[in-house]
C-alpha positions in Angstrom: 0.0 0.0 0.0 2.8 2.4 0.8 4.5 1.8 -2.5 1.2 2.0 -4.4 0.4 5.4 -2.9 4.1 6.5 -3.2 4.4 7.3 0.5 8.0 6.0 1.0 9.3 9.6 1.2 6.9 10.2 4.1 8.1 7.1 5.9 11.7 8.2 5.5 10.8 11.7 6.7 9.2 10.3 9.8 12.2 8.0 10.5 14.6 10.9 10.2 12.3 13.0 12.4 12.4 10.4 15.1 16.2 10.1 14.9 16.5 13.9 15.1 14.2 14.0 18.1 16.2 11.3 19.9 19.4 13.2 19.1 17.9 16.4 20.4 17.0 14.8 23.7 20.4 13.2 24.1 22.0 16.6 23.4 19.7 18.2 26.0 20.7 15.7 28.6 24.4 16.1 27.8 24.1 19.9 27.9 25.4 20.3 24.3 24.5 23.5 22.5 22.4 23.3 19.4 19.7 21.0 20.7 17.0 23.5 19.8 18.2 23.5 16.2 18.0 19.7 16.0 14.6 19.8 17.6 13.4 22.3 15.0 14.7 20.1 12.2 12.8 17.2 13.7 9.6 19.2 13.8 10.0 20.3 10.2 10.5 16.7 9.1 7.3 15.6 11.0 5.3 18.4 9.3 6.7 17.5 5.9 5.8 13.9 6.4 2.3 14.8 7.4 1.9 16.9 4.2 3.3 14.1 2.1 0.7 11.7 3.6 -2.1 14.1 2.7 -1.0 14.4 -1.0 -2.9 11.3 -2.2 -6.1 12.4 -0.6 -5.8 16.0 -1.9 -4.9 15.1 -5.5 -7.3 12.1 -5.9 -9.2 12.0 -9.3 -12.7 10.8 -9.9 -12.7 7.7 -12.1 -16.3 7.7 -13.1 -19.0 10.4 -13.7 -21.0 9.5 -10.5 -17.9 10.1 -8.3 -18.2 6.7 -6.5 -14.8 5.4 -7.7 -11.7 7.4 -7.0 -8.2 6.9 -8.4 -5.3 7.8 -6.1 
């Protein structure tokens, strides 16, 4: 289903967002500067993934005149 809807980029963005979130928390515990930047990058990746997940819904096309079948 993920390959069919072309959502692999969204999965990668979520994975990178989780990695960046973990890195930000480790940096915060270790008192390393720059953890806010990494946390912001994580947030941007999560927002981008959410928008990519919405693309198939937004750009769906009607397959028939009645509108009962939809092509993603």
